Biopython code that builds the backbone (N, CA, C, O; Angstrom):
import numpy as np
from Bio.PDB.StructureBuilder import StructureBuilder

atoms = [
    (1, "MET", "N", (73.896, 61.007, 84.909)),
    (1, "MET", "CA", (74.101, 61.646, 86.189)),
    (1, "MET", "C", (75.570, 62.013, 86.404)),
    (1, "MET", "O", (75.874, 63.095, 86.907)),
    (2, "LYS", "N", (76.483, 61.111, 86.023)),
    (2, "LYS", "CA", (77.907, 61.372, 86.168)),
    (2, "LYS", "C", (78.325, 62.525, 85.272)),
    (2, "LYS", "O", (79.160, 63.346, 85.651)),
    (3, "LYS", "N", (77.730, 62.585, 84.062)),
    (3, "LYS", "CA", (78.064, 63.680, 83.154)),
    (3, "LYS", "C", (77.590, 65.012, 83.736)),
    (3, "LYS", "O", (78.313, 66.006, 83.659)),
    (4, "LEU", "N", (76.423, 65.049, 84.301)),
    (4, "LEU", "CA", (75.890, 66.267, 84.895)),
    (4, "LEU", "C", (76.757, 66.695, 86.076)),
    (4, "LEU", "O", (77.063, 67.879, 86.219)),
    (5, "LEU", "N", (77.144, 65.768, 86.902)),
    (5, "LEU", "CA", (78.010, 66.069, 88.036)),
    (5, "LEU", "C", (79.359, 66.603, 87.565)),
    (5, "LEU", "O", (79.887, 67.560, 88.131)),
    (6, "PHE", "N", (79.912, 65.982, 86.528)),
    (6, "PHE", "CA", (81.185, 66.429, 85.974)),
    (6, "PHE", "C", (81.070, 67.853, 85.431)),
    (6, "PHE", "O", (81.951, 68.680, 85.667)),
    (7, "VAL", "N", (79.998, 68.140, 84.713)),
    (7, "VAL", "CA", (79.783, 69.478, 84.150)),
    (7, "VAL", "C", (79.620, 70.500, 85.272)),
    (7, "VAL", "O", (80.184, 71.591, 85.189)),
    (8, "LEU", "N", (78.870, 70.176, 86.311)),
    (8, "LEU", "CA", (78.668, 71.096, 87.418)),
    (8, "LEU", "C", (79.978, 71.383, 88.162)),
    (8, "LEU", "O", (80.260, 72.528, 88.516)),
    (9, "VAL", "N", (80.764, 70.343, 88.391)),
    (9, "VAL", "CA", (82.045, 70.518, 89.076)),
    (9, "VAL", "C", (82.987, 71.363, 88.226)),
    (9, "VAL", "O", (83.697, 72.223, 88.747)),
    (10, "THR", "N", (82.993, 71.116, 86.924)),
    (10, "THR", "CA", (83.857, 71.879, 86.023)),
    (10, "THR", "C", (83.450, 73.350, 85.994)),
    (10, "THR", "O", (84.303, 74.234, 86.084)),
    (11, "VAL", "N", (82.154, 73.614, 85.868)),
    (11, "VAL", "CA", (81.659, 74.987, 85.831)),
    (11, "VAL", "C", (81.925, 75.672, 87.170)),
    (11, "VAL", "O", (82.369, 76.819, 87.198)),
    (12, "PHE", "N", (81.662, 74.988, 88.264)),
    (12, "PHE", "CA", (81.909, 75.552, 89.585)),
    (12, "PHE", "C", (83.389, 75.880, 89.756)),
    (12, "PHE", "O", (83.730, 76.945, 90.270)),
    (13, "SER", "N", (84.267, 74.978, 89.332)),
    (13, "SER", "CA", (85.706, 75.209, 89.458)),
    (13, "SER", "C", (86.140, 76.414, 88.645)),
    (13, "SER", "O", (86.958, 77.212, 89.102)),
    (14, "PHE", "N", (85.600, 76.553, 87.446)),
    (14, "PHE", "CA", (85.972, 77.671, 86.593)),
    (14, "PHE", "C", (85.553, 78.998, 87.214)),
    (14, "PHE", "O", (86.351, 79.933, 87.276)),
    (15, "PHE", "N", (84.303, 79.086, 87.676)),
    (15, "PHE", "CA", (83.807, 80.339, 88.223)),
    (15, "PHE", "C", (84.358, 80.643, 89.623)),
    (15, "PHE", "O", (84.415, 81.805, 90.024)),
    (16, "SER", "N", (84.747, 79.642, 90.342)),
    (16, "SER", "CA", (85.300, 79.897, 91.676)),
    (16, "SER", "C", (86.714, 80.466, 91.592)),
    (16, "SER", "O", (87.185, 81.087, 92.545)),
    (17, "CYS", "N", (87.389, 80.266, 90.481)),
    (17, "CYS", "CA", (88.749, 80.774, 90.330)),
    (17, "CYS", "C", (88.786, 82.171, 89.738)),
    (17, "CYS", "O", (89.811, 82.846, 89.828)),
    (18, "THR", "N", (87.702, 82.619, 89.139)),
    (18, "THR", "CA", (87.705, 83.953, 88.543)),
    (18, "THR", "C", (87.211, 84.971, 89.556)),
    (18, "THR", "O", (86.445, 84.637, 90.459)),
    (19, "GLY", "N", (87.641, 86.187, 89.406)),
    (19, "GLY", "CA", (87.181, 87.259, 90.273)),
    (19, "GLY", "C", (87.849, 87.301, 91.632)),
    (19, "GLY", "O", (87.457, 88.089, 92.493)),
    (20, "ARG", "N", (88.827, 86.484, 91.829)),
    (20, "ARG", "CA", (89.535, 86.509, 93.117)),
    (20, "ARG", "C", (90.483, 87.687, 93.161)),
    (20, "ARG", "O", (90.948, 88.177, 92.132)),
    (21, "ASN", "N", (90.756, 88.126, 94.364)),
    (21, "ASN", "CA", (91.739, 89.187, 94.526)),
    (21, "ASN", "C", (93.109, 88.655, 94.160)),
    (21, "ASN", "O", (93.487, 87.548, 94.543)),
    (22, "HIS", "N", (93.839, 89.450, 93.420)),
    (22, "HIS", "CA", (95.178, 89.060, 93.024)),
    (22, "HIS", "C", (96.170, 89.616, 94.034)),
    (22, "HIS", "O", (95.958, 90.684, 94.609)),
    (23, "ILE", "N", (97.223, 88.902, 94.235)),
    (23, "ILE", "CA", (98.289, 89.361, 95.108)),
    (23, "ILE", "C", (99.366, 89.974, 94.221)),
    (23, "ILE", "O", (99.963, 89.298, 93.384)),
    (24, "ASN", "N", (99.598, 91.244, 94.419)),
    (24, "ASN", "CA", (100.640, 91.925, 93.664)),
    (24, "ASN", "C", (101.910, 91.951, 94.488)),
    (24, "ASN", "O", (101.907, 92.362, 95.648)),
    (25, "ILE", "N", (102.976, 91.515, 93.887)),
    (25, "ILE", "CA", (104.268, 91.551, 94.549)),
    (25, "ILE", "C", (105.060, 92.680, 93.926)),
    (25, "ILE", "O", (105.367, 92.667, 92.734)),
    (26, "SER", "N", (105.382, 93.653, 94.754)),
    (26, "SER", "CA", (106.122, 94.815, 94.274)),
    (26, "SER", "C", (107.530, 94.761, 94.839)),
    (26, "SER", "O", (107.729, 94.718, 96.053)),
    (27, "ILE", "N", (108.484, 94.763, 93.958)),
    (27, "ILE", "CA", (109.879, 94.779, 94.386)),
    (27, "ILE", "C", (110.438, 96.146, 94.053)),
    (27, "ILE", "O", (110.673, 96.474, 92.890)),
    (28, "ASN", "N", (110.644, 96.928, 95.080)),
    (28, "ASN", "CA", (111.183, 98.260, 94.911)),
    (28, "ASN", "C", (112.685, 98.141, 94.678)),
    (28, "ASN", "O", (113.374, 97.455, 95.433)),
    (29, "LYS", "N", (113.194, 98.796, 93.651)),
    (29, "LYS", "CA", (114.614, 98.659, 93.338)),
    (29, "LYS", "C", (115.513, 99.194, 94.441)),
    (29, "LYS", "O", (116.690, 98.839, 94.498)),
    (30, "ASP", "N", (114.972, 100.056, 95.334)),
    (30, "ASP", "CA", (115.776, 100.559, 96.443)),
    (30, "ASP", "C", (116.152, 99.455, 97.425)),
    (30, "ASP", "O", (117.114, 99.597, 98.180)),
    (31, "TYR", "N", (115.404, 98.365, 97.419)),
    (31, "TYR", "CA", (115.684, 97.265, 98.324)),
    (31, "TYR", "C", (116.676, 96.272, 97.721)),
    (31, "TYR", "O", (117.111, 95.339, 98.396)),
    (32, "ALA", "N", (117.022, 96.467, 96.487)),
    (32, "ALA", "CA", (117.909, 95.519, 95.818)),
    (32, "ALA", "C", (119.254, 95.471, 96.524)),
    (32, "ALA", "O", (119.756, 96.469, 97.041)),
    (33, "ILE", "N", (119.804, 94.292, 96.523)),
    (33, "ILE", "CA", (121.139, 94.117, 97.107)),
    (33, "ILE", "C", (122.118, 94.156, 95.947)),
    (33, "ILE", "O", (122.275, 93.177, 95.216)),
    (34, "GLU", "N", (122.766, 95.283, 95.789)),
    (34, "GLU", "CA", (123.701, 95.471, 94.698)),
    (34, "GLU", "C", (125.106, 95.623, 95.256)),
    (34, "GLU", "O", (125.304, 96.290, 96.271)),
    (35, "PRO", "N", (126.069, 95.015, 94.607)),
    (35, "PRO", "CA", (127.448, 95.189, 95.073)),
    (35, "PRO", "C", (127.841, 96.663, 95.043)),
    (35, "PRO", "O", (127.604, 97.356, 94.054)),
    (36, "GLY", "N", (128.428, 97.125, 96.109)),
    (36, "GLY", "CA", (128.890, 98.497, 96.174)),
    (36, "GLY", "C", (127.885, 99.491, 96.712)),
    (36, "GLY", "O", (128.255, 100.619, 97.039)),
    (37, "THR", "N", (126.617, 99.104, 96.815)),
    (37, "THR", "CA", (125.601, 100.012, 97.351)),
    (37, "THR", "C", (125.608, 99.921, 98.864)),
    (37, "THR", "O", (125.517, 98.832, 99.430)),
    (38, "LYS", "N", (125.716, 101.063, 99.511)),
    (38, "LYS", "CA", (125.721, 101.123, 100.977)),
    (38, "LYS", "C", (124.556, 101.992, 101.439)),
    (38, "LYS", "O", (124.082, 102.867, 100.713)),
    (39, "TRP", "N", (124.114, 101.730, 102.651)),
    (39, "TRP", "CA", (122.978, 102.452, 103.235)),
    (39, "TRP", "C", (123.379, 103.056, 104.560)),
    (39, "TRP", "O", (124.120, 102.443, 105.328)),
    (40, "ALA", "N", (122.896, 104.258, 104.836)),
    (40, "ALA", "CA", (123.185, 104.952, 106.085)),
    (40, "ALA", "C", (121.910, 105.049, 106.907)),
    (40, "ALA", "O", (120.845, 105.383, 106.388)),
    (41, "ARG", "N", (122.033, 104.751, 108.199)),
    (41, "ARG", "CA", (120.911, 104.872, 109.138)),
    (41, "ARG", "C", (121.328, 105.867, 110.214)),
    (41, "ARG", "O", (122.358, 105.692, 110.864)),
    (42, "ILE", "N", (120.526, 106.906, 110.399)),
    (42, "ILE", "CA", (120.857, 107.932, 111.386)),
    (42, "ILE", "C", (120.790, 107.331, 112.791)),
    (42, "ILE", "O", (119.809, 106.681, 113.153)),
    (43, "LYS", "N", (121.858, 107.560, 113.584)),
    (43, "LYS", "CA", (121.915, 106.979, 114.928)),
    (43, "LYS", "C", (121.725, 108.011, 116.033)),
    (43, "LYS", "O", (121.598, 107.641, 117.200)),
    (44, "GLU", "N", (121.702, 109.288, 115.692)),
    (44, "GLU", "CA", (121.484, 110.342, 116.681)),
    (44, "GLU", "C", (120.008, 110.741, 116.687)),
    (44, "GLU", "O", (119.318, 110.554, 115.685)),
    (45, "PRO", "N", (119.518, 111.284, 117.796)),
    (45, "PRO", "CA", (118.108, 111.722, 117.822)),
    (45, "PRO", "C", (117.791, 112.733, 116.717)),
    (45, "PRO", "O", (116.734, 112.659, 116.089)),
    (46, "LEU", "N", (118.700, 113.670, 116.482)),
    (46, "LEU", "CA", (118.557, 114.653, 115.409)),
    (46, "LEU", "C", (119.894, 114.798, 114.706)),
    (46, "LEU", "O", (120.944, 114.808, 115.350)),
    (47, "ALA", "N", (119.857, 114.911, 113.386)),
    (47, "ALA", "CA", (121.086, 115.079, 112.612)),
    (47, "ALA", "C", (120.917, 116.253, 111.659)),
    (47, "ALA", "O", (119.827, 116.488, 111.137)),
    (48, "SER", "N", (121.999, 116.987, 111.436)),
    (48, "SER", "CA", (121.986, 118.134, 110.527)),
    (48, "SER", "C", (122.711, 117.783, 109.235)),
    (48, "SER", "O", (123.912, 117.516, 109.232)),
    (49, "TYR", "N", (121.964, 117.787, 108.143)),
    (49, "TYR", "CA", (122.570, 117.580, 106.830)),
    (49, "TYR", "C", (123.300, 118.866, 106.441)),
    (49, "TYR", "O", (122.750, 119.960, 106.570)),
    (50, "LYS", "N", (124.527, 118.732, 105.969)),
    (50, "LYS", "CA", (125.348, 119.880, 105.606)),
    (50, "LYS", "C", (125.433, 120.015, 104.083)),
    (50, "LYS", "O", (125.331, 119.035, 103.345)),
    (51, "ARG", "N", (125.623, 121.265, 103.637)),
    (51, "ARG", "CA", (125.750, 121.528, 102.202)),
    (51, "ARG", "C", (127.045, 120.923, 101.658)),
    (51, "ARG", "O", (127.078, 120.409, 100.540)),
    (52, "GLU", "N", (128.115, 120.990, 102.464)),
    (52, "GLU", "CA", (129.413, 120.429, 102.087)),
    (52, "GLU", "C", (129.892, 119.512, 103.200)),
    (52, "GLU", "O", (129.339, 119.523, 104.300)),
    (53, "ALA", "N", (130.906, 118.727, 102.921)),
    (53, "ALA", "CA", (131.436, 117.760, 103.883)),
    (53, "ALA", "C", (132.324, 118.449, 104.915)),
    (53, "ALA", "O", (133.538, 118.248, 104.940)),
    (54, "ASP", "N", (131.700, 119.266, 105.767)),
    (54, "ASP", "CA", (132.437, 120.022, 106.782)),
    (54, "ASP", "C", (131.459, 120.443, 107.874)),
    (54, "ASP", "O", (130.327, 120.831, 107.582)),
    (55, "PHE", "N", (131.897, 120.366, 109.137)),
    (55, "PHE", "CA", (131.029, 120.756, 110.254)),
    (55, "PHE", "C", (130.681, 122.241, 110.209)),
    (55, "PHE", "O", (129.630, 122.644, 110.708)),
    (56, "GLU", "N", (131.542, 123.052, 109.622)),
    (56, "GLU", "CA", (131.309, 124.490, 109.544)),
    (56, "GLU", "C", (130.365, 124.873, 108.406)),
    (56, "GLU", "O", (129.945, 126.026, 108.311)),
    (57, "SER", "N", (130.035, 123.929, 107.558)),
    (57, "SER", "CA", (129.173, 124.198, 106.405)),
    (57, "SER", "C", (127.731, 124.467, 106.841)),
    (57, "SER", "O", (127.319, 124.094, 107.939)),
    (58, "GLU", "N", (126.988, 125.112, 105.970)),
    (58, "GLU", "CA", (125.591, 125.456, 106.230)),
    (58, "GLU", "C", (124.719, 124.205, 106.359)),
    (58, "GLU", "O", (124.879, 123.247, 105.602)),
    (59, "THR", "N", (123.811, 124.222, 107.311)),
    (59, "THR", "CA", (122.836, 123.132, 107.467)),
    (59, "THR", "C", (121.725, 123.331, 106.439)),
    (59, "THR", "O", (121.150, 124.415, 106.338)),
    (60, "VAL", "N", (121.427, 122.280, 105.678)),
    (60, "VAL", "CA", (120.418, 122.391, 104.622)),
    (60, "VAL", "C", (119.154, 121.586, 104.912)),
    (60, "VAL", "O", (118.116, 121.822, 104.294)),
    (61, "ALA", "N", (119.235, 120.638, 105.847)),
    (61, "ALA", "CA", (118.068, 119.820, 106.188)),
    (61, "ALA", "C", (118.326, 119.124, 107.517)),
    (61, "ALA", "O", (119.446, 119.123, 108.029)),
    (62, "GLY", "N", (117.282, 118.542, 108.056)),
    (62, "GLY", "CA", (117.398, 117.793, 109.302)),
    (62, "GLY", "C", (116.914, 116.371, 109.128)),
    (62, "GLY", "O", (116.099, 116.083, 108.251)),
    (63, "GLY", "N", (117.419, 115.485, 109.967)),
    (63, "GLY", "CA", (117.010, 114.090, 109.935)),
    (63, "GLY", "C", (116.816, 113.571, 111.341)),
    (63, "GLY", "O", (117.317, 114.147, 112.307)),
    (64, "ARG", "N", (116.079, 112.474, 111.448)),
    (64, "ARG", "CA", (115.800, 111.882, 112.758)),
    (64, "ARG", "C", (116.362, 110.472, 112.863)),
    (64, "ARG", "O", (116.616, 109.799, 111.863)),
    (65, "LYS", "N", (116.541, 110.061, 114.075)),
    (65, "LYS", "CA", (117.075, 108.729, 114.360)),
    (65, "LYS", "C", (116.224, 107.668, 113.661)),
    (65, "LYS", "O", (114.995, 107.694, 113.725)),
    (66, "GLY", "N", (116.903, 106.740, 112.994)),
    (66, "GLY", "CA", (116.229, 105.630, 112.332)),
    (66, "GLY", "C", (115.965, 105.837, 110.854)),
    (66, "GLY", "O", (115.643, 104.878, 110.152)),
    (67, "GLU", "N", (116.092, 107.073, 110.357)),
    (67, "GLU", "CA", (115.895, 107.311, 108.926)),
    (67, "GLU", "C", (117.015, 106.638, 108.140)),
    (67, "GLU", "O", (118.173, 106.637, 108.560)),
    (68, "ILE", "N", (116.650, 106.065, 106.987)),
    (68, "ILE", "CA", (117.598, 105.309, 106.175)),
    (68, "ILE", "C", (117.653, 105.914, 104.775)),
    (68, "ILE", "O", (116.622, 106.205, 104.171)),
    (69, "GLU", "N", (118.868, 106.096, 104.273)),
    (69, "GLU", "CA", (119.071, 106.615, 102.918)),
    (69, "GLU", "C", (120.234, 105.895, 102.254)),
    (69, "GLU", "O", (121.155, 105.422, 102.920)),
    (70, "MET", "N", (120.175, 105.822, 100.934)),
    (70, "MET", "CA", (121.265, 105.243, 100.162)),
    (70, "MET", "C", (122.426, 106.238, 100.112)),
    (70, "MET", "O", (122.216, 107.435, 99.912)),
    (71, "ILE", "N", (123.630, 105.744, 100.291)),
    (71, "ILE", "CA", (124.822, 106.584, 100.232)),
    (71, "ILE", "C", (125.169, 106.831, 98.771)),
    (71, "ILE", "O", (125.300, 105.895, 97.983)),
    (72, "ARG", "N", (125.318, 108.112, 98.421)),
    (72, "ARG", "CA", (125.580, 108.509, 97.038)),
    (72, "ARG", "C", (127.025, 108.949, 96.811)),
    (72, "ARG", "O", (127.486, 109.036, 95.673)),
    (73, "GLY", "N", (127.728, 109.225, 97.903)),
    (73, "GLY", "CA", (129.112, 109.654, 97.777)),
    (73, "GLY", "C", (129.819, 109.616, 99.114)),
    (73, "GLY", "O", (129.194, 109.442, 100.160)),
    (74, "LEU", "N", (131.131, 109.782, 99.068)),
    (74, "LEU", "CA", (131.961, 109.677, 100.268)),
    (74, "LEU", "C", (133.075, 110.712, 100.194)),
    (74, "LEU", "O", (133.626, 110.970, 99.124)),
    (75, "SER", "N", (133.398, 111.300, 101.336)),
    (75, "SER", "CA", (134.500, 112.262, 101.407)),
    (75, "SER", "C", (135.191, 112.115, 102.759)),
    (75, "SER", "O", (134.546, 111.897, 103.785)),
    (76, "ARG", "N", (136.507, 112.238, 102.738)),
    (76, "ARG", "CA", (137.275, 112.229, 103.980)),
    (76, "ARG", "C", (137.828, 113.641, 104.164)),
    (76, "ARG", "O", (138.528, 114.171, 103.301)),
    (77, "ASN", "N", (137.493, 114.235, 105.315)),
    (77, "ASN", "CA", (137.841, 115.629, 105.545)),
    (77, "ASN", "C", (138.232, 115.821, 107.010)),
    (77, "ASN", "O", (137.425, 115.570, 107.906)),
    (78, "LYS", "N", (139.442, 116.256, 107.252)),
    (78, "LYS", "CA", (139.918, 116.568, 108.604)),
    (78, "LYS", "C", (139.726, 115.408, 109.584)),
    (78, "LYS", "O", (139.316, 115.614, 110.726)),
    (79, "GLY", "N", (140.021, 114.204, 109.134)),
    (79, "GLY", "CA", (139.931, 113.044, 110.006)),
    (79, "GLY", "C", (138.537, 112.452, 110.138)),
    (79, "GLY", "O", (138.362, 111.464, 110.852)),
    (80, "ASN", "N", (137.555, 113.017, 109.481)),
    (80, "ASN", "CA", (136.188, 112.495, 109.522)),
    (80, "ASN", "C", (135.797, 111.940, 108.160)),
    (80, "ASN", "O", (136.285, 112.389, 107.123)),
    (81, "THR", "N", (134.916, 110.964, 108.186)),
    (81, "THR", "CA", (134.344, 110.444, 106.953)),
    (81, "THR", "C", (132.951, 111.030, 106.816)),
    (81, "THR", "O", (132.164, 111.008, 107.763)),
    (82, "TRP", "N", (132.651, 111.551, 105.644)),
    (82, "TRP", "CA", (131.355, 112.153, 105.355)),
    (82, "TRP", "C", (130.663, 111.361, 104.264)),
    (82, "TRP", "O", (131.299, 110.885, 103.323)),
    (83, "TYR", "N", (129.351, 111.225, 104.399)),
    (83, "TYR", "CA", (128.549, 110.491, 103.434)),
    (83, "TYR", "C", (127.563, 111.436, 102.765)),
    (83, "TYR", "O", (126.839, 112.170, 103.437)),
    (84, "LEU", "N", (127.540, 111.412, 101.436)),
    (84, "LEU", "CA", (126.586, 112.210, 100.681)),
    (84, "LEU", "C", (125.298, 111.414, 100.552)),
    (84, "LEU", "O", (125.281, 110.314, 100.001)),
    (85, "LEU", "N", (124.228, 111.987, 101.068)),
    (85, "LEU", "CA", (122.911, 111.375, 100.994)),
    (85, "LEU", "C", (122.008, 112.287, 100.166)),
    (85, "LEU", "O", (122.459, 113.326, 99.683)),
    (86, "GLU", "N", (120.774, 111.922, 100.001)),
    (86, "GLU", "CA", (119.863, 112.703, 99.164)),
    (86, "GLU", "C", (119.693, 114.143, 99.659)),
    (86, "GLU", "O", (119.615, 115.071, 98.854)),
    (87, "LYS", "N", (119.634, 114.329, 100.981)),
    (87, "LYS", "CA", (119.389, 115.662, 101.545)),
    (87, "LYS", "C", (120.655, 116.475, 101.766)),
    (87, "LYS", "O", (120.577, 117.688, 101.962)),
    (88, "GLY", "N", (121.814, 115.838, 101.738)),
    (88, "GLY", "CA", (123.073, 116.536, 101.993)),
    (88, "GLY", "C", (124.109, 115.603, 102.601)),
    (88, "GLY", "O", (123.997, 114.383, 102.488)),
    (89, "TRP", "N", (125.114, 116.179, 103.243)),
    (89, "TRP", "CA", (126.219, 115.424, 103.830)),
    (89, "TRP", "C", (125.988, 115.170, 105.324)),
    (89, "TRP", "O", (125.546, 116.060, 106.051)),
    (90, "LEU", "N", (126.293, 113.949, 105.773)),
    (90, "LEU", "CA", (126.291, 113.612, 107.195)),
    (90, "LEU", "C", (127.629, 112.965, 107.535)),
    (90, "LEU", "O", (128.196, 112.227, 106.729)),
    (91, "SER", "N", (128.127, 113.247, 108.738)),
    (91, "SER", "CA", (129.409, 112.665, 109.157)),
    (91, "SER", "C", (129.203, 111.252, 109.698)),
    (91, "SER", "O", (128.088, 110.832, 110.007)),
    (92, "ASP", "N", (130.315, 110.544, 109.800)),
    (92, "ASP", "CA", (130.268, 109.183, 110.339)),
    (92, "ASP", "C", (129.843, 109.162, 111.802)),
    (92, "ASP", "O", (129.468, 108.111, 112.321)),
    (93, "GLU", "N", (129.898, 110.306, 112.469)),
    (93, "GLU", "CA", (129.435, 110.394, 113.855)),
    (93, "GLU", "C", (127.915, 110.338, 113.950)),
    (93, "GLU", "O", (127.370, 110.038, 115.012)),
    (94, "SER", "N", (127.232, 110.624, 112.853)),
    (94, "SER", "CA", (125.764, 110.689, 112.853)),
    (94, "SER", "C", (125.089, 109.438, 112.310)),
    (94, "SER", "O", (123.897, 109.231, 112.539)),
    (95, "VAL", "N", (125.834, 108.602, 111.595)),
    (95, "VAL", "CA", (125.205, 107.460, 110.923)),
    (95, "VAL", "C", (125.958, 106.163, 111.155)),
    (95, "VAL", "O", (127.154, 106.156, 111.447)),
    (96, "ASP", "N", (125.232, 105.074, 111.017)),
    (96, "ASP", "CA", (125.822, 103.746, 110.906)),
    (96, "ASP", "C", (125.659, 103.326, 109.452)),
    (96, "ASP", "O", (124.654, 103.656, 108.821)),
    (97, "VAL", "N", (126.634, 102.603, 108.915)),
    (97, "VAL", "CA", (126.624, 102.212, 107.512)),
    (97, "VAL", "C", (126.384, 100.707, 107.409)),
    (97, "VAL", "O", (126.953, 99.917, 108.162)),
    (98, "TYR", "N", (125.522, 100.328, 106.451)),
    (98, "TYR", "CA", (125.153, 98.933, 106.248)),
    (98, "TYR", "C", (125.314, 98.557, 104.779)),
    (98, "TYR", "O", (125.258, 99.413, 103.896)),
    (99, "SER", "N", (125.512, 97.270, 104.534)),
    (99, "SER", "CA", (125.747, 96.794, 103.174)),
    (99, "SER", "C", (124.469, 96.674, 102.345)),
    (99, "SER", "O", (124.540, 96.615, 101.117)),
    (100, "ASN", "N", (123.304, 96.636, 102.990)),
    (100, "ASN", "CA", (122.049, 96.633, 102.242)),
    (100, "ASN", "C", (120.915, 97.229, 103.080)),
    (100, "ASN", "O", (121.035, 97.395, 104.294)),
    (101, "TYR", "N", (119.827, 97.541, 102.404)),
    (101, "TYR", "CA", (118.719, 98.238, 103.059)),
    (101, "TYR", "C", (118.095, 97.417, 104.191)),
    (101, "TYR", "O", (117.767, 97.959, 105.247)),
    (102, "LEU", "N", (117.935, 96.122, 103.970)),
    (102, "LEU", "CA", (117.266, 95.294, 104.983)),
    (102, "LEU", "C", (118.076, 95.229, 106.278)),
    (102, "LEU", "O", (117.499, 95.220, 107.366)),
    (103, "ARG", "N", (119.380, 95.184, 106.174)),
    (103, "ARG", "CA", (120.208, 95.194, 107.389)),
    (103, "ARG", "C", (120.047, 96.513, 108.134)),
    (103, "ARG", "O", (119.951, 96.541, 109.361)),
    (104, "ALA", "N", (120.018, 97.595, 107.380)),
    (104, "ALA", "CA", (119.827, 98.912, 108.017)),
    (104, "ALA", "C", (118.458, 98.991, 108.672)),
    (104, "ALA", "O", (118.325, 99.509, 109.781)),
    (105, "LYS", "N", (117.459, 98.488, 108.003)),
    (105, "LYS", "CA", (116.090, 98.547, 108.533)),
    (105, "LYS", "C", (115.924, 97.701, 109.790)),
    (105, "LYS", "O", (115.215, 98.093, 110.717)),
    (106, "ASN", "N", (116.574, 96.548, 109.821)),
    (106, "ASN", "CA", (116.393, 95.625, 110.942)),
    (106, "ASN", "C", (117.395, 95.835, 112.071)),
    (106, "ASN", "O", (117.377, 95.088, 113.050)),
    (107, "SER", "N", (118.265, 96.831, 111.959)),
    (107, "SER", "CA", (119.231, 97.081, 113.018)),
    (107, "SER", "C", (118.555, 97.813, 114.177)),
    (107, "SER", "O", (117.493, 98.413, 114.010)),
    (108, "ASN", "N", (119.170, 97.757, 115.327)),
    (108, "ASN", "CA", (118.605, 98.435, 116.504)),
    (108, "ASN", "C", (119.298, 99.732, 116.758)),
    (108, "ASN", "O", (118.957, 100.439, 117.707)),
]
sb = StructureBuilder()
sb.init_structure("model")
sb.init_model(0)
sb.init_chain("A")
sb.init_seg("    ")
for serial, (resi, resn, name, xyz) in enumerate(atoms, 1):
    if name == "N":
        sb.init_residue(resn, " ", resi, " ")
    sb.init_atom(name, np.array(xyz, "f"), 0.0, 1.0, " ", f" {name:<3s}", serial, name[0])
structure = sb.get_structure()
């Protein structure tokens, strides 16, 4: 009887562990905290991405408050700091800068 109970418990344990949903943990490299990587979060209701780091430059795209992008470059022009993002250049008047993505995401 003990052997039968042991076999049943073993078989039940084996089959109860198979076929379960797996939890996939995905770590997107954009969330990585890397030294030197900065993130920009748009702070104005609407922002105009510029082709070049200048207010007189052509607008190439638009952005909305709360959008977050990795900073790809920096330029200082006529007393303003400009940040190169994926869609174009935004001035320091349009964005807040954060040291990592999670800080930018959780900011108000």
